[in-house]
C-alpha positions, 0 to 999 in steps of 0.5 A: 422161132420162125424158119423165116424171120420177118425182115424190115421192109426195104426202102423201095417197099416202104415207098410203094406202101406209102404210094399205095396208101396215098392212092387209096386216100385219093380215091376215098376223097374223090368218092366223098367229094362226088357224094358231097357235090351231088348232095349240094346240087340236089339241095340247090335244085330242091330250093330253086326249081319250082314245084309242078303246079297242080292241074287247074280246075276246069274252067268255063268255056269261052262264048263260042257256039256249042254244037247242037240245037239250043245246047244249054237248054239241057242244063238247069238255068242255075247251071248256066250262070257264069257258064262262059268266060268271054263275049261271043264273036260277031256273027250277025250280018247287019245287012239283014234284019232280026226279030226275037220272039219271047215265048212266055207262059202268058203268050208271045211277044215279038221284038224288032232288034236294032242291029244297026244301032247296037250290033254288039248287043244284038249279037250277044242277045242272039247268041245267048237265045240260040244257045238256049241260055234263056230257056226256062228263066223268069221275069224276076223283077217286074215293077208297076208302070216301070219295066219287066226284067229277065235274063238272069239264070239264077232268078235273083238279079245277080246272075249272068253269062260270066262276062261283061261287054260295053254299052252302045248308045245311039243319038236316035234312041231314047226311052221315049215309049213303051215296049223298048227292049234294053240291057240291064246293068250294074253300071257302065259297060257291065252288060251280060245277059239281063234285059228289061222291057219298058212299060211307059216312057214317063217312068223310064226316060231317065234311063237314056244314056245309061242302058243300051236300047236294042229292040222294040215290041211290035207284037204282044202288048197284051202279054207284056201287060199280063206279066206278073208284078214281083220283086226278086225273092218274093213269094209271088211266082215269076212268069217263065220265059219258055224260050227266045227264038230269033227270026233272021230275014 
């Protein structure tokens, strides 16, 4: 038998024990409540907060002039297809005169550009020429007694710079003669980089009001006559546009 027999707890001791038990339960409930609250908040955030978007793929550059002389000439023609995503800003001075020299493997053709009648189109053509966009491209579609078409970096008839711009028509310009320089398109206001040169008026008169005229041949008619007839995809080798140079006066 113990020397110190266990006595029943006094009323004060029982009250203290109950209070201690309640305090422990309260702390436990507080901890559990905090954990539950954190889990609920985390669940809400997971459901509502948007996941970070993947980094977008590199886009083509807007049509602002790249540094260096004819920088796109360093790329293959096919690599220039859809290179830009916006037309160039207006940089030409319509108080000046502009001419374009198209150098081909058959020789040179010189054109006077109609910057007063078609300023946006001429500005676009000058921009692309100075960037070297046309270097090494071909006359991919050349139809007898009709026209020679070029300016497509893919050489298929479906390529372009990656943007489109509107038509420009002038009441004083019509397809009434040989050697007119005009924009090829896929419908109204779909101009890009492709252009054509007419062979005669009789077979091109119907194009008036449908294609923007922006220049006229002033030298090199023999070269125009020598361009090889062909359709895109044919086995006939296409004549190469070595480069297009702009003369500003």
